[in-house]
Structures are given as C-alpha cells and as structure tokens.
N, C-alpha and C positions, 0 to 999 in steps of 0.2 A: 542399475540404480533404481530403487523404488520411488514412489511418488513423494513420500515424506522427505527422502534425501534430496530429491529434485527441488522441493520447496525450500529446504534449508539452503541449498546453493543459490537459488533465486534471491532469497532474502539477503544473503551475504553479499551478492553482487549489487543489489539495490543499495544496501547499507554503505558500500564503498563509494557510491556516487552521490549519496545524500549529503547536503551541507548540515551544519548544526541547526540552522533555521532555514526552512524551505517555503517558497511561495506556492500557491496553487499551480502556477505555470510550471514550476520545477517538478511537481508530482505528475502532471500531465505528460511532460516531456520524458519522464522516466517510465511511463506506462503504468503507473500506479492507479491512475484514474483516467477515464476516457475523455473527460472535459472539465473545465472549471465549473460549469453548471452542475455536473455530477457531484463535485466536491461541495458546492454550495448546498445542494440537496442533502448530502451527508451531514453537513453542519446543522442544518435546520432540523433534521430527523434524529440527530444524535448517533448516527451510524458510522461516522468516519473517525479518523484519528483526532485526538485532542488537538486543539489549536489555540493560538494566541492572537488576539486582535490588537494591533498596535495603532494608536491614533496617528494618522498621517502616513502610515506605511502599509496598512492593510493586514491581511491574514498571513500568519506564519505558522508552520508546523515544525515542531522540534523533531530532530532525527529519531530520538528514542521513542517518541509517541508514534511516529510512522511505522517504525519497526515493530513495536508492540501491537499496533493495530493490524499489520500484515499477518503477524503470527496468529492473532486471535481470529481474524476474519477469513483467512484462507481455508478453503475446503479441499481436502485431499481426496481424490476419487481414484480408486483402483479399478482399472478396466478389467472386466471379466471376459475372457475369451471363450468362445464356444468350444466344446470338446472336439478334438481332432485338428485344432489349428495351432 
C-alpha cells in the first residue's frame, strides 16, 4: 500500500469516528490535533478546519470541514530507500 492509499485509509477511519459536530477535545482525542491550544492557534491563523462558534456552547467543527481540511492539509511523503536496500 502506498502513502496516498494509507492516507485515504486514515481519513476514512477518522471519518467513521467523527460526529456531525465535534469539539476541540474530540479532535484532540482522535489525534487530529496535538492539543486544544494547537487548534486555537489554527483558528487564529486560519490554518485549521472551518469552525462554528456557538454562543454558550463554544467551538464546534463540522465533520465535513474536518475531513476536507485533512485531505487538503496532509502531506504525503514517499520514502526514498538507498540503492541495495
């Protein structure tokens, strides 16, 4: 399986676990972000998934936005093996 196929499998596995609306804690728990602070930085810098700010409930990420962001933000790196290995 090449790296692009592995990425597709990863995204599909994550998609199965995402709710329709996800909290920052949900994304951290799934390993999409290292911390809530990282997600806050993404929001401030415009680098993360699209989000909704709900008065009294906080930040929520739609499932479709998270998947789209993962597909766009992921970098596929093919390892180059030295000759003879």
